[in-house]
N, C-alpha and C positions, 0 to 999 in steps of 0.2 A: 561422583561428579560434583565438583565445585565449583565458582569463580573463582576466579583466580584474582588476590589480593585479601583482605582484615574482612571481618563480618562487619558489617556498615547498621544491621536490622538491632532496633533495644527490645529487650526482654516485654518490653511494654507494648510496643509496635506487634510482634511474633503474636502476644495472646490474643490482639484486638483485630489482628486478620484471621485467627484461628476462631475467634465466636464469630467475623463474618460469616464466615463460610459454614459454621453450624449453624448460622442463624440465617442461610441462602442468601444472602446479603449479594456475596460477590460468587460464581462458578470457583469449582476447587481447581478449576485450571490457570485461573487468574490469580488465586489465593497464593498457587503454587508458586507460580510465575513472581510473585512476592516476594516471595520469602528466599526463594533461587537467588534474585537479585541483590538480596540483604546479604547476602554472601554463608547461607544456609546448605547444607549438601544434601542429597536424596535423601537417605536414610535419616537424616535428623525430621525433615520435612516431614516424611512418613509417620515415624513416633509419633511427633508432636500432633499432629492431624488427625491423625487415625486412619488415613490413606492409603489405602495399597502401595507399597513399595512400587508395583509392576505399574500403575496408574502416576506414580510422580514422575516415575526414570523417564515415560515417553514423553512426560510434559518438557519438563528438563531437558530433554534431547532435541524436540523439535524447534526448542525456543535454542538452544544453540544450534542448530542447522540453519533455523530463518537468518537469526541476527549474527551469526559467522564469530561467535563468541567464545571466548578462550578460556578453558578450564582447566583446572587440577584434576588427575587424577588419582586417586588415592593409590600410595606402593605397596604391592602384595612383597612381602617377605617371603621369598622363596625359601629358606633356614624353615620358615615357624608353619612352612604349609604342607599342608599332609605328605605330595609327595619327599620332600622336604624331609618330612620325620619317617618317613618309610626306606627309603636312601638309607639314612643314618643305622635305620635299626638292621637293615640288610648286610649294612659294614660291619654293626658290633655282631655279626652271623647267625639273629633270628631267623627262624624258617619264616616261610610265607603265611601260613596260617596262625603262629603266635600274633604276628603281626595286623594283621584281620581281628584278631579278636582283642589285642591289646587298645587298638586306635577304634575300632567298632565301625569297621567298615568294609565295604562287602574284597568278600579276596580274590572275588575276575579284578578289581582293582588295583589291589595291590599287586597281582600277577603281572597285572600290564606296565605297571613301572617298573617293577623287577626288568620283566622281557625289556622294557625300554632301554634301560639301561644297562643290559649284557647279563643280568646274574640269574638269571633261572637255570633250575637243575641239568635241562636239557643244553642249554648252552654253554654252561662249563662243562659237561659232560661231552660235550661234542668239543668243544677245546683240547679237552684231554686228552683224547682219542687223537684229534689233528696234532698234537704234542708228541704222543708216543708215536704215530708215524714216524712223525719228520726224524724221530731219535731213531730207530726202525733204519730207515731210508740210510743217513749217516754211518750208523754202525757196517752197514752193507758195503758202501760204495770206500770207507777204510779198511775193510777186509780186501776187496776187491783192489785197492791199490798195493798191499800189501803183500796178495798174492801176485800180482805182475811184476812186484821190485825183486820177492825171491828167488822167484822161478828162470831158468836161462832162455832165451829167446829162443831158440829151438823146440822147447818141452812146452810152447806158451799153448799151442793148439792143443795137445795132445789135455791140457790142466781142462780148458775151455770145455773141450768135449764130454771131458767124463764126467 
């Protein structure tokens, strides 16, 4: 999260603010607000000051809400996200276990992503069963039509009862 616009704070001002925070001349919250107002984002402020990310985020979030500021949110590239990587690997034909090992993530997460995309083995097997059942039903319908066309009208009852 960062204020819209360009960075207006210089490196010297950043260092001076960090020194003031460490020397306790200003509070952490005041220092965070100064750095944020200068155009730094939450991650940068946390890294430079050594203040926990959650603390910086909370201070910035309150500042945004109280003052009604417009902020730029970092865009997440879905192609490079873990979910995007899993979907690409599934499309390439890799198993869930191979994906979990390669991406060093939990098997359960890989399975959840696959399930959401409709590509788990159960879902694929279910789709195959439904397709097979539809083929059988279509074949039966074709056979019934052929029988109805070949048998004379008076013998249809006999064929149906037999």
